[in-house]
C-alpha positions as CSV (number, residue, x, y, z in Angstrom):
1,M,16.5,4.1,-18.6
2,Q,14.7,2.8,-15.6
3,P,13.6,-0.5,-17.2
4,Y,17.2,-1.2,-18.0
5,L,18.3,-0.5,-14.5
6,K,15.6,-2.8,-13.1
7,A,16.6,-5.5,-15.5
8,A,20.3,-5.1,-14.6
9,L,19.6,-5.3,-10.9
10,L,17.4,-8.4,-11.4
11,I,20.2,-10.1,-13.4
12,I,22.7,-9.3,-10.7
13,L,20.3,-10.6,-8.0
14,L,19.7,-13.8,-9.9
15,L,23.4,-14.4,-10.5
16,F,24.0,-13.9,-6.7
17,L,21.3,-16.4,-5.9
18,I,22.6,-18.9,-8.4
19,T,26.2,-18.7,-7.2
20,F,25.0,-18.8,-3.6
21,G,23.1,-22.0,-4.4
22,V,26.1,-23.6,-6.1
23,K,28.4,-22.7,-3.2
24,N,26.0,-23.9,-0.4
25,N,24.6,-27.2,-1.7
26,E,25.5,-29.3,1.2
27,P,22.5,-31.4,2.4
28,I,21.3,-30.6,6.0
29,R,18.7,-32.1,8.2
30,L,16.6,-30.0,10.5
31,H,15.8,-31.2,14.0
32,Y,12.6,-30.0,15.7
33,Y,11.3,-30.6,19.2
34,L,10.1,-34.0,20.1
35,N,12.7,-35.6,17.8
36,I,10.9,-34.6,14.7
37,E,13.3,-34.6,11.7
38,T,12.9,-33.4,8.1
39,L,14.2,-34.8,4.9
40,E,17.7,-33.8,3.9
41,I,17.6,-30.6,1.9
42,P,20.4,-28.3,0.5
43,L,21.3,-25.3,2.7
44,Y,20.4,-22.9,-0.1
45,G,16.9,-24.6,-0.4
46,L,16.2,-23.9,3.2
47,L,17.3,-20.3,2.9
48,Y,15.3,-19.7,-0.2
49,L,12.2,-21.4,1.4
50,S,12.6,-19.1,4.5
51,I,12.8,-16.0,2.3
52,I,9.7,-17.1,0.3
53,I,7.7,-17.8,3.5
54,G,8.7,-14.4,4.9
55,I,7.6,-12.6,1.7
56,I,4.2,-14.4,1.8
57,I,3.7,-13.5,5.4
58,G,4.6,-9.9,4.6
59,M,2.2,-9.8,1.7
60,L,-0.6,-11.2,4.0
61,V,0.0,-8.5,6.6
62,G,0.1,-5.9,3.8
63,I,-3.2,-7.1,2.3
64,S,-5.0,-6.9,5.7
65,T,-3.7,-3.4,6.2
66,R,-4.8,-2.4,2.8
67,I,-8.2,-3.8,3.4
68,N,-8.5,-1.9,6.6
69,L,-7.4,1.3,4.9
70,R,-10.0,0.8,2.1
71,R,-12.7,0.4,4.7
72,M,-11.5,3.7,6.4
73,V,-11.5,5.6,3.1
74,R,-15.0,4.3,2.2
75,S,-16.3,5.5,5.6
76,L,-14.6,8.8,5.3
77,K,-15.9,9.4,1.8
78,Q,-19.4,8.6,3.1
79,E,-19.0,11.0,6.0
80,N,-17.6,13.7,3.6
81,T,-20.7,13.3,1.4
82,E,-23.0,13.6,4.3
83,L,-21.3,16.7,5.6
84,K,-21.4,18.3,2.1
85,E,-25.2,17.5,1.9
86,K,-25.7,19.0,5.4
87,A,-23.8,22.1,4.4
88,A,-25.8,22.5,1.3
89,E,-29.1,22.2,3.2
90,E,-27.9,24.8,5.7
91,K,-26.9,27.1,2.9
92,E,-30.4,26.7,1.3
93,E,-32.1,27.5,4.6
94,E,-30.1,30.7,5.0
95,G,-31.2,31.9,1.6
96,P,-29.1,33.5,-1.1
97,S,-26.2,35.5,0.3
98,V,-24.6,38.3,-1.5
99,S,-21.0,39.3,-0.9
100,P,-20.3,42.8,0.2
101,R,-18.1,43.4,-2.8
102,L,-20.9,42.4,-5.2
103,E,-23.2,44.9,-3.4
104,E,-20.7,47.7,-3.7
105,E,-20.3,47.0,-7.4
106,E,-24.0,47.0,-8.0
107,E,-24.2,50.4,-6.2
108,R,-21.5,51.8,-8.4
109,E,-23.3,50.7,-11.5
110,R,-26.5,52.4,-10.3
111,E,-24.7,55.6,-9.7
112,D,-23.2,55.7,-13.2
C-alpha cells in the first residue's frame, strides 16, 4: 500500500508543479547590486531554481553532519573496545570469582 501512496503523492506534486509553471510563465528580470542584471527567465523557473539550490545546500549540511557523527561513532566504538579490554584484564587479575549461589549449590550437593 505504501508504494502506491508515495506514487500518488508524487503525481499530485508533479501536477501542482506543472500547473504552477503554466500559470506563472511571465518572464522576469532580476536586478542585483551594482546594476547587475540577469537574463529574462520565467517566474516558475526562478522559483524552481531557488528550491533546487535550497535542497542542495540542505544536503551539503546534512552530509557534513553525518560525517561528524560517523567520526564520533568510530571514536566511541574504539573507546568501548578499549574499556572492554581493560575490564577483561582487571577480571583476569582478580582471578576466577565464584558467585555465592554457586557455592551454596556445591555445598548442598556435597551434603547429599
